[in-house]
Residue, then its C-alpha position, 0 to 999 in steps of 0.5 A: m534508514t539512509d541518512a547523509s553520510t550512507a545515503r547511495y543515491p541523491i534523495p529528492e527532498k524539496l520535491n518531495i515537499a512540494i509534492f506533499l504540499l500539492a497533494f493535500p489540497a487536490t485531494w481535499g477539492l475532489l473529496w469537496t466536489a465529490s459531496h457537493e457536485s452532481l453525480g458524472w462529477m463526484l464519479l470523476a472526482a472518485w476517480a481523480f482521487s483513486l489516483v491523486n491519493h496515491l501520492h500520499f501513500s507513495l510518500m509514506h513509502e519512501s519515508v517507510h525507506g528512509v529516502f524521503s529526507e537525508n535528515k531522520a527527524r524530517n522523514d519521519l515527520f513526513g511519513t506520520l503526517s502523510a499516513p492519515a490521507f490513507p488513513t493509517s498509523f505510519t509505524l504500522q505500515k512501516i512495520a508491515h512494508l519491512g515485513h513484506h519486504r522479508r516476507n515477499r514470495t514465502d509461504e507467509e504472504l502468497y496471494d495467488y496461490y494456495l498451499p495444500n495444507q490451506s483452503k482454495a476457497l478461503r484464499n480465493f475469498q482473501l484474493y477476490a474481496g481483499n485485493l480485487l474488492g478493495f477490502y485489503w485497503l479497509c482492514i487497515p483503517v479498520s485495525n486502527l479503530i481496533y488500536l484506539v479502542a481495544p490495543w490489548m488485541y494486538k497482543s491476544r492470542r485468540f485475535i492473532e490465531g483467529p481473524a488476523r490468521h483467517l485473513g492472512f495477516e498474522p504475521y504482521i499482527r505478532e510483529i506489531a505486539q512486539y513494538s511500544g503502542l503509545r507512538i502507534w496510538s497516538e498517529c491512529m488517533l492522529a489519523l482519526t482526528y484528521q478525517v474528521l476534520l476533514w468532514w467538519l470543515l468540508d462538509l463532506s457528505w457521506q457518499g461523497w467520501l465514501i465513492c472516493y476511499w472506495a474507488f482509491a481502495l479498489h486501486w491501491s488493493a489491487l495494486q499491492y499483488v498485480d506487481h506481484a502475482w505470478s512473478p517468480r517465488d523469490v524474495v527479491d526477484g518476486a516482482w514485476n516493473l509494471k507497463v502503466s500509463p504515464v499519468s498513472r506512474a507519475l502519481a504513484l510517484n513510480y511505485h509500478y517499478h516494483l522489481a527495480h524497488h525490491r531490488d534496491p529498497q534504498a532507491p528513491w523513487t526519481q532513481l527507480p526508471g534507471l534501474v529498470k532492466a529493458e530486457e527483462r518482462q514488463p507486463t502491463f497492470w491489465r494483463i496480470y490484474f484480469r489473470l487474478w480473476g482466474g482464481t488462486r493455484p496450486a502453489p509451486a516451490m520456494g524458488a519456482p520461476s515465474t508462471l506468467p505465460p509469454a504475452 
C-alpha cells in the first residue's frame, strides 16, 4: 500500500474522485438508454457502456495498488464503492489481482498455452469461452453470488479441486479461503444491493441491462489476456504496452500500458505513459486479439521469449 510518506509518484486523488463522480451517472444514463430507447440506441449505448464502465474497474484497480489516494482509508473506500459497478467485491478483486502479479505467465496463469499434462480442448474452452466470449467476467459476479449464499464453499476441497480447478481459478480460491469472510460477504451484498437499486430506480429492462453488461464482458474479458498473450514467460515482463485508440486508452485510464504497470505497480495511471520505452514493441490490441482465436499452443519453458512474430 502506498502512503504519503513512501509514495514515489504524485497521486492524482482529486482527478480520480472527479472521474469517479462522473463515471456513475454516465453508466446510469447508458443503462437507461439501452432499456428505454429503440434498438439502434440500445446497441450504441451498449458499445459506449463497454468502454465507460471500464472507468470503474480502472479506479478499483488503482485502489488495489494503493494509488487512488495517499490516504489508506479513502483509498479503500473508493475501491469498495467502485466495485459494485463491475459488480464485485473490492477485497476479492484485490486478492485476485495481487495474486495475478505474483503468478503472471507461470504455469498457474497461462491461458494462451497448454502444458504437457493439460487437455488442449479444456484450455481452448477456457480461452474461447472465458477470454473471448466474455464468460471470464461472468464468473466473477457468479462467484460473488456463491459467496453470498454459500461462503463455506470457498473452503470446500470439492469446490476448490473441482469447478475452480477446471475453470482455472484454483489458486485464487485457495487464497480467498484464508481471509475473513465477513468483509467479503458485506462487499458482495453491497454489489448486489447496488445492482438491484439500479433496476428499481432506473426501471431497467433485462434486455437493456444484459446487452450493456455483455458488451462490457466481451471488452473486459478479452483485454485481461490480450495484454499478456504471446508475451515472454516472465512474471514481470510478461505483458504488453498495447496500441489502442486515444479514446479507449483514456476510458481505461492507461490500462493498456500494461507492461509499464507490471514493471512498476505503484505508479499511478497518470505516470504510465512516461514509463513506456519507445524502443520496445507495442503491438495493437486487435493483432493479439485475432491471434487468440487461433487457439492455445504448447507452452514454452518459463523464461522463454515472446512467441509473437514481428509485424
